[in-house]
C-alpha positions as CSV (number, residue, x, y, z in Angstrom):
1,M,-2.8,112.8,21.4
2,D,-3.9,109.3,21.3
3,Q,-2.8,108.5,24.8
4,T,-5.4,108.4,27.5
5,P,-4.5,108.8,31.1
6,R,-3.9,105.6,33.0
7,L,-5.3,105.6,36.6
8,V,-3.6,102.3,37.6
9,E,-0.1,101.2,36.7
10,S,0.3,98.1,34.6
11,K,2.1,96.1,37.3
12,V,-0.6,96.8,39.9
13,K,-3.2,95.9,37.4
14,F,-1.4,92.6,36.6
15,F,-1.0,91.8,40.3
16,L,-4.7,92.5,41.1
17,K,-5.8,90.4,38.1
18,G,-3.7,87.5,39.3
19,A,-5.0,87.9,42.9
20,L,-8.6,87.9,41.7
21,Q,-8.1,84.9,39.5
22,H,-6.5,83.0,42.3
23,S,-9.3,83.9,44.7
24,N,-11.8,82.9,42.1
25,K,-10.2,79.5,41.7
26,T,-10.0,79.0,45.4
27,K,-13.7,80.0,45.8
28,N,-14.8,77.6,43.1
29,L,-12.7,74.8,44.6
30,Y,-14.3,75.3,48.0
31,I,-17.8,75.5,46.5
32,S,-17.3,72.4,44.4
33,W,-16.0,70.5,47.5
34,I,-18.9,71.6,49.6
35,Y,-21.4,70.7,46.8
36,N,-19.8,67.3,46.3
37,V,-19.8,66.5,50.0
38,V,-23.4,67.5,50.4
39,L,-24.5,65.5,47.4
40,A,-22.5,62.5,48.6
41,I,-24.2,62.7,52.1
42,L,-27.6,63.1,50.5
43,F,-27.0,60.1,48.2
44,I,-25.8,57.9,51.1
45,L,-28.9,58.9,53.2
46,I,-31.3,58.2,50.4
47,L,-29.7,54.9,49.5
48,G,-29.4,53.9,53.2
49,G,-33.0,54.8,53.8
50,F,-34.2,52.8,50.8
51,L,-32.1,49.8,51.8
52,F,-33.3,50.0,55.4
53,Y,-36.9,50.2,54.3
54,K,-36.4,47.2,52.0
55,Y,-34.6,45.2,54.7
56,K,-37.3,45.9,57.4
57,G,-40.1,45.0,55.0
58,R,-39.0,41.4,54.6
59,L,-39.9,38.7,57.1
60,T,-37.3,36.3,58.4
61,P,-38.0,32.6,57.9
62,I,-39.0,32.3,61.6
63,E,-41.4,35.2,61.4
64,R,-42.8,33.8,58.1
65,E,-43.4,30.4,59.8
66,A,-45.0,32.1,62.9
67,K,-47.3,34.1,60.6
68,K,-48.3,31.0,58.7
69,R,-49.0,29.2,61.9
70,R,-51.2,32.1,63.2
71,E,-53.2,32.2,59.9
72,Y,-53.7,28.4,60.1
73,Q,-54.9,28.6,63.7
74,H,-57.2,31.5,62.7
75,V,-58.7,29.4,59.9
76,L,-59.2,26.4,62.2
77,I,-60.9,28.5,64.8
78,Q,-63.2,30.0,62.2
79,I,-64.1,26.5,60.9
80,K,-64.7,25.3,64.4
81,K,-67.0,28.2,65.2
82,L,-68.9,27.6,61.9
83,Q,-69.3,23.9,62.7
84,M,-70.6,24.7,66.2
85,A,-73.1,27.3,64.9
86,N,-74.2,24.8,62.3
87,Q,-74.6,22.1,64.9
88,K,-76.7,24.3,67.1
89,T,-79.1,25.2,64.4
90,T,-79.5,21.7,63.0
91,G,-79.3,19.9,66.3
92,N,-77.7,16.5,67.0
93,M,-80.7,14.5,65.8
94,F,-80.6,12.7,62.5
95,T,-84.3,13.2,61.7
96,N,-84.6,16.8,63.0
97,L,-87.7,15.8,65.1
98,P,-88.4,17.9,68.2
99,V,-87.2,16.5,71.4
100,N,-89.9,15.4,73.9
101,H,-88.6,15.2,77.4
102,N,-91.9,14.0,79.0
103,L,-91.6,10.4,77.8
104,V,-90.7,8.7,81.0
């Protein structure tokens, strides 16, 4: 009495096993497609963001020239202010003698 009772026929068992394998392959195919698409979109977004950041960070030659001109004007204005302040403190006289306006 080595035979045990079989609850499912061998043909039905074979059919269900094949159906489960097919559905497993289909499920894995869909999951891998979704995974690859999401990773590709994420990669494109990160790469695009990085390139956009790098592109916007650089100045064009016209902008560079304008910035250089503004810095040059700023330095000239500061030098002019310094010269005027220095001239007010030392006066226009060569000898630094006080001015006497009552000498007429």
